[in-house]
C-alpha positions as CSV (number, residue, x, y, z in Angstrom):
1,M,-20.9,2.1,13.1
2,S,-21.6,-0.1,10.2
3,T,-22.6,-3.7,10.8
4,W,-21.6,-5.1,7.3
5,P,-19.4,-8.2,7.6
6,R,-15.6,-7.8,7.3
7,K,-13.0,-10.3,6.5
8,N,-11.3,-9.7,9.8
9,S,-12.2,-8.3,13.2
10,Q,-9.6,-5.5,13.2
11,R,-10.8,-1.9,13.1
12,T,-10.1,-0.2,9.8
13,Q,-9.8,3.4,8.8
14,V,-10.4,4.9,5.4
15,V,-7.4,7.0,4.1
16,A,-7.6,9.2,1.0
17,M,-4.8,11.1,-0.7
18,R,-4.1,13.0,-3.8
19,L,-1.6,11.6,-6.3
20,T,0.4,13.3,-9.0
21,Q,0.1,11.7,-12.4
22,D,3.5,10.0,-12.0
23,E,2.5,8.6,-8.6
24,L,-0.7,7.3,-10.0
25,E,1.1,5.7,-12.9
26,K,3.5,4.0,-10.5
27,L,0.6,2.8,-8.4
28,K,-1.2,1.4,-11.5
29,E,2.0,-0.4,-12.6
30,T,2.4,-1.9,-9.2
31,Q,-1.2,-2.8,-9.2
32,E,-0.9,-4.6,-12.6
33,T,2.2,-6.5,-11.5
34,L,0.5,-7.7,-8.4
35,K,-2.6,-8.7,-10.4
36,N,-0.4,-10.7,-12.7
37,L,1.0,-12.5,-9.6
38,G,-2.5,-13.5,-8.5
39,T,-3.8,-10.8,-6.2
40,T,-7.1,-9.1,-6.7
41,G,-5.3,-6.2,-8.2
42,N,-7.4,-3.5,-6.5
43,I,-5.7,-0.4,-5.0
44,S,-6.5,-1.4,-1.4
45,E,-4.9,-4.8,-1.8
46,T,-2.0,-3.3,-3.6
47,L,-1.3,-0.8,-0.8
48,R,-1.8,-3.5,1.9
49,L,0.8,-5.7,0.2
50,I,3.3,-2.9,0.0
51,Y,2.8,-1.9,3.6
52,R,3.0,-5.5,4.8
53,E,6.3,-6.0,3.1
54,F,7.8,-2.5,3.7
55,D,10.6,-2.5,6.3
56,V,10.3,1.0,7.9
57,R,13.4,0.5,10.1
58,N,15.6,-0.4,7.2
59,W,14.2,2.5,5.1
60,K,14.8,4.9,8.0
61,R,18.4,3.7,8.5
62,R,19.2,4.1,4.8
63,V,17.7,7.7,4.8
64,L,19.7,8.6,7.9
65,E,22.9,7.2,6.4
66,R,22.3,9.3,3.2
67,M,21.8,12.4,5.3
68,N,25.1,12.1,7.1
């Protein structure tokens, strides 16, 4: 286990994924928008902000409504 200092004491896990060119462009656009709003603009921070604000229950409800 690494002993390098972290900003918080929560355990973290590295996640990697392949993106299509369209997905990458959307991520870059989101990243640039967040950068313009004052975040670091890196991909990790971009994804953290998206996940922090994403309402899974609301999304799930809307998906289930569309399926019926």
